[in-house]
Backbone as JSON, one array per atom type, in Angstrom:
{
  "sequence": "MHLVDAANVMTPAYLAILSKGYSVWSDKGLMLAEREGDRFIADGPVPLLGLIAMAEIRGEMRQASDQEIGQFIALFG",
  "N": [[0.84, -1.2, 0.03], [0.4, 2.21, -0.95], [0.17, 5.07, 0.48], [-0.53, 9.1, 0.54], [-0.88, 12.15, 1.77], [-2.8, 13.77, 1.15], [-5.94, 15.54, -0.42], [-7.87, 13.32, -1.43], [-7.75, 11.39, 0.28], [-8.84, 12.4, 2.69], [-11.83, 12.27, 2.87], [-11.78, 9.8, 3.16], [-10.84, 9.02, 5.99], [-12.1, 10.55, 7.42], [-14.27, 9.28, 7.56], [-13.43, 6.84, 8.81], [-12.58, 7.88, 11.45], [-15.73, 8.14, 12.04], [-16.58, 5.51, 12.11], [-15.37, 4.68, 14.19], [-16.52, 5.54, 15.87], [-16.11, 8.58, 16.78], [-18.2, 11.37, 17.27], [-18.29, 14.08, 15.06], [-17.55, 17.58, 14.29], [-17.14, 20.7, 13.15], [-15.27, 23.65, 13.53], [-14.54, 26.95, 14.03], [-12.77, 26.88, 11.86], [-11.28, 24.35, 12.42], [-11.43, 20.78, 13.3], [-12.97, 18.69, 15.43], [-13.41, 16.42, 17.02], [-15.44, 13.39, 19.17], [-15.93, 11.39, 21.9], [-17.52, 9.57, 24.67], [-16.36, 10.77, 26.71], [-13.59, 11.73, 25.61], [-11.78, 14.4, 23.89], [-10.71, 15.56, 21.0], [-8.98, 17.1, 18.69], [-7.9, 19.3, 15.79], [-5.93, 20.21, 12.51], [-7.88, 19.03, 10.71], [-9.32, 16.03, 8.81], [-6.79, 13.73, 8.84], [-4.85, 15.02, 10.59], [-6.54, 14.52, 12.88], [-7.27, 11.91, 12.65], [-4.57, 11.09, 13.64], [-4.8, 11.78, 15.74], [-5.65, 10.31, 17.31], [-5.24, 7.56, 16.74], [-2.74, 7.86, 18.17], [-3.59, 8.41, 20.53], [-5.2, 5.68, 21.29], [-3.01, 3.64, 21.09], [-0.5, 4.73, 22.3], [-1.69, 5.75, 24.71], [-2.12, 6.72, 27.93], [0.14, 7.27, 28.16], [1.63, 8.9, 26.15], [3.16, 11.18, 25.98], [6.27, 11.41, 25.52], [9.49, 9.85, 25.99], [12.55, 11.33, 27.61], [14.75, 9.85, 26.37], [13.87, 9.13, 23.79], [12.5, 11.52, 22.42], [15.38, 12.18, 21.83], [16.18, 10.48, 20.14], [14.15, 11.22, 17.85], [14.64, 13.55, 17.25], [17.52, 13.27, 16.65], [16.97, 10.94, 14.52], [15.66, 13.06, 12.58], [15.81, 15.74, 12.73]],
  "CA": [[-0.07, -0.48, 0.01], [0.97, 3.41, -0.55], [-0.75, 6.54, 0.46], [-0.16, 10.53, 0.3], [-1.88, 12.68, 2.72], [-3.78, 14.86, -0.21], [-7.42, 15.35, -0.56], [-8.34, 11.82, -1.71], [-8.15, 10.77, 1.48], [-9.18, 13.14, 4.06], [-13.13, 12.05, 3.22], [-11.57, 7.82, 4.27], [-9.91, 9.33, 7.69], [-13.24, 11.03, 8.41], [-15.05, 7.95, 7.8], [-12.4, 6.39, 9.81], [-12.97, 8.73, 13.07], [-17.38, 8.26, 12.26], [-16.66, 3.84, 12.42], [-14.74, 4.33, 15.39], [-17.73, 5.97, 17.52], [-16.52, 9.7, 17.23], [-18.62, 12.66, 16.66], [-17.69, 14.46, 14.57], [-18.33, 18.59, 13.57], [-16.12, 21.23, 12.96], [-15.37, 24.76, 14.88], [-13.51, 27.99, 13.26], [-11.45, 25.76, 10.93], [-10.75, 23.07, 13.21], [-11.83, 19.94, 12.87], [-13.26, 17.85, 16.71], [-14.03, 14.41, 17.26], [-15.63, 13.27, 20.32], [-16.6, 9.99, 22.19], [-17.16, 9.46, 25.6], [-15.59, 11.64, 27.3], [-12.28, 11.91, 25.07], [-11.98, 15.03, 22.81], [-9.41, 15.39, 19.91], [-8.63, 18.59, 18.18], [-6.78, 19.4, 14.99], [-6.53, 20.66, 11.25], [-8.44, 18.5, 9.87], [-9.35, 14.4, 9.0], [-5.28, 13.32, 8.59], [-4.22, 15.03, 11.91], [-7.06, 13.99, 13.32], [-7.48, 10.62, 12.77], [-3.4, 10.88, 13.68], [-4.14, 11.76, 17.08], [-6.73, 9.47, 17.89], [-4.81, 6.78, 16.86], [-2.0, 7.93, 19.04], [-4.34, 8.45, 21.79], [-4.87, 4.06, 21.19], [-1.45, 3.28, 20.71], [-0.28, 5.04, 23.25], [-3.32, 5.85, 25.31], [-1.88, 7.72, 28.97], [0.99, 7.98, 28.35], [1.87, 9.54, 25.03], [4.06, 11.92, 26.54], [7.39, 10.77, 24.81], [10.55, 10.25, 27.59], [13.64, 12.06, 27.25], [15.38, 9.04, 25.08], [12.34, 8.43, 22.68], [13.0, 12.79, 21.89], [16.19, 12.54, 21.2], [15.79, 9.74, 18.99], [13.56, 11.27, 16.87], [15.53, 14.65, 16.28], [19.22, 12.35, 15.67], [16.56, 11.21, 12.87], [14.75, 13.79, 11.58], [16.38, 17.2, 13.11]],
  "C": [[0.7, 1.38, 0.12], [-0.18, 4.32, -0.7], [-0.06, 7.78, 1.26], [-0.96, 11.17, 1.09], [-1.8, 14.36, 1.45], [-4.99, 14.42, 0.22], [-7.95, 14.25, -1.09], [-8.68, 11.11, -0.28], [-8.54, 11.16, 2.82], [-11.18, 12.57, 4.14], [-13.03, 10.05, 3.93], [-11.62, 8.51, 5.56], [-11.43, 9.66, 8.13], [-14.18, 9.66, 8.64], [-14.65, 7.05, 8.71], [-12.86, 6.27, 10.64], [-14.56, 8.1, 12.97], [-16.98, 6.39, 12.78], [-15.77, 3.83, 13.76], [-16.12, 4.88, 16.44], [-17.89, 7.11, 17.64], [-17.74, 10.3, 16.76], [-18.62, 13.41, 15.99], [-18.26, 16.04, 13.82], [-16.86, 19.27, 13.4], [-16.15, 23.24, 13.59], [-14.43, 25.8, 14.75], [-12.58, 27.58, 12.74], [-10.87, 24.88, 11.21], [-11.78, 22.5, 12.88], [-12.28, 18.87, 14.61], [-13.83, 16.61, 16.3], [-13.73, 14.12, 18.99], [-16.22, 11.9, 20.99], [-16.4, 9.87, 23.51], [-16.01, 9.66, 26.59], [-14.11, 12.57, 26.56], [-12.3, 12.86, 23.84], [-10.86, 15.1, 21.92], [-9.35, 16.62, 19.11], [-8.19, 18.82, 17.21], [-7.14, 19.83, 13.79], [-7.51, 20.42, 10.38], [-8.91, 16.63, 9.82], [-7.72, 13.75, 9.25], [-5.12, 13.21, 9.49], [-5.15, 14.55, 13.05], [-7.05, 12.11, 13.82], [-6.25, 10.16, 13.68], [-3.45, 10.44, 15.39], [-5.04, 10.79, 17.7], [-5.99, 8.07, 17.74], [-3.31, 6.22, 17.47], [-1.9, 7.45, 20.49], [-4.53, 5.99, 22.16], [-4.01, 3.33, 21.32], [-1.13, 3.69, 21.96], [-0.85, 5.6, 24.52], [-2.02, 6.81, 26.58], [-0.66, 8.48, 29.1], [2.05, 8.05, 27.34], [2.75, 10.79, 25.36], [5.58, 10.79, 26.15], [8.46, 11.12, 26.35], [11.87, 11.41, 26.41], [14.37, 10.96, 25.66], [14.56, 9.55, 23.88], [12.49, 10.52, 21.49], [14.18, 13.1, 21.48], [16.28, 11.17, 20.08], [15.28, 10.5, 17.97], [14.06, 12.98, 16.29], [17.14, 13.96, 16.35], [17.85, 12.19, 14.56], [16.16, 12.05, 11.77], [15.14, 15.54, 12.21], [15.43, 17.97, 14.24]]
}
């Protein structure tokens, strides 16, 4: 599979968020998703889905450790 963050993935990202049971709406140019007290806010559906995925994967430990930050900086500057 090969995907690029472009206009053609915006609707599928939105649909993926809905399929996870989130309510989704727009306010002042931002997109918001909410479910069972969890709320995510981003510039569009792709980054919004990314935030939701990060929370699902990392949970309450979503903050990066100093070591993880160092590794990220070493790779990407």
